[in-house]
Steps between C-alpha positions, in 0.01 A plus 500: 500500500324764290432844639143593578328833507233535765247619243286243318152405385331179389150370428387142444152365434362147477214263572449208732180308454214747527729768648696774329794657685724801432824597680644855495840572659664840543841564654662833595802607704517408867758468778398140559250253362143603572235273343141623507243242393140556395321165473135413433294343772561127532867504398647644819649162589750539211647829626791340686603309186481813285721693743750216517533483123548874474763495777689218329540706183529861625699675771389864463212702367144597586294233326125541452326177404136481395295193405150507352286188472172477311265204457314416182121465525413136562142518621376493855391227732229493767618410847243404761574594858380177658501645850287796402260277304465265797427795726225622262339158481516458877336838547224404252434177690494689830247751367303248296178557693522876461594548132394369165607132487563515121842365394782756463546611144847538339445868419424557868825329606700706248372820655623397846840656571773247575316186394619487138814676375603539136874525437776416260627143529823472701815332373589166651837446668667379181383804302619738773843332510531531122396866513758575774776324301414694183494831689840423659646416158363827366673688782828323420474601134407860582788524750737361239380761245551781747850378593590485129393865466700595810807325361471674164488837672776389741729422207442848359569654841821298523628651176420850624678437830807358325527813282473719812769294674722548194444876527584497873824314421588746224446799728707338777784444252467860381539624856789262559696621199424871536837687493410701807502181709868424449723547811710748304197713411372495859847585632542784250165652592571478871850643450350794313251564782776474764718738305219753488459473876874544557504812283249668730773527763285330760704301751429135440636188665657313211479157668134553583442629148661193347284275719183680391605475137553125539155465657336698221677287239378183669141623513514598136599150397206311344672163465287322759172629362595403145609153612170445681304623197682249282431222750129589507491502120645146493252385768202645311602331176543170682151526650344577162685207346369259764145636480213401729343723767785752538305824533581558867873429451520739206316763700766470772775538238322808364521654849873419513550653154327815622714518813824486299380758250407741783849459649665559164305823450581624850874424467540622143744787445448527123206608287533203265488248787202682658312493167568128459391440860171683441431299184588189697233588755241546223578158346490334843158652569373366167652160585325489834162597347524204259609265780175573686317312223697179539389204709 
């Protein structure tokens, strides 16, 4: 599956009968999938379907979805409120002996609030169903456009992450092959420090001293940290190769990378190893920043 960034934008416009619709979708980073819909009045019944379609295609990101719907001018129609008209006529008959018995004029009826209403003609059921289908298809196309943009950016992010993983592997190998890490070098340095202590004339327990030296040598060994770094490098490459929504998994690996680099820096007994460990931390921080953009 292709990688996706969580950043994307798309806009689609179209017509359906006498209606014109326009979709606008914006996606930014988010811990989960948060879909915020802004729909025009009369289309609220489609919200569940919109959310379902977004959830089927996306797993993370804050998605803002807006739909505008306009209607072309198609004249107006007069609608008579039969109940109100009947009430007016009944009142006229009731008061017939008290008021002018002349027939009601049309202009008089038009001035009576609620008797005659002028409004745009409403769509019939078939026209509404066609409009809803066209709007749903527009959403599908807009969502597809936005996903394509997210995948394009996701591919670029994948290349950046692979180069950073390569750098992490190179620095781990540099630390592994540093001459100061060899058992002989560690032993020679400890022997020199022990000799300096012995020359001071201070009474030291040789057996206890040898035990402490062995402990220091064990703590100075970076084999486990390097092995774990190499395992994390392989795992990260495997995730990027498989693709899909892997942002959370890569973020966890970034934390593991950081943990091993901290340990290497704290255990280092050589300037070259410390320098490589610090650069390792910088690359890992950059790696984690990029991972935050992945779905």
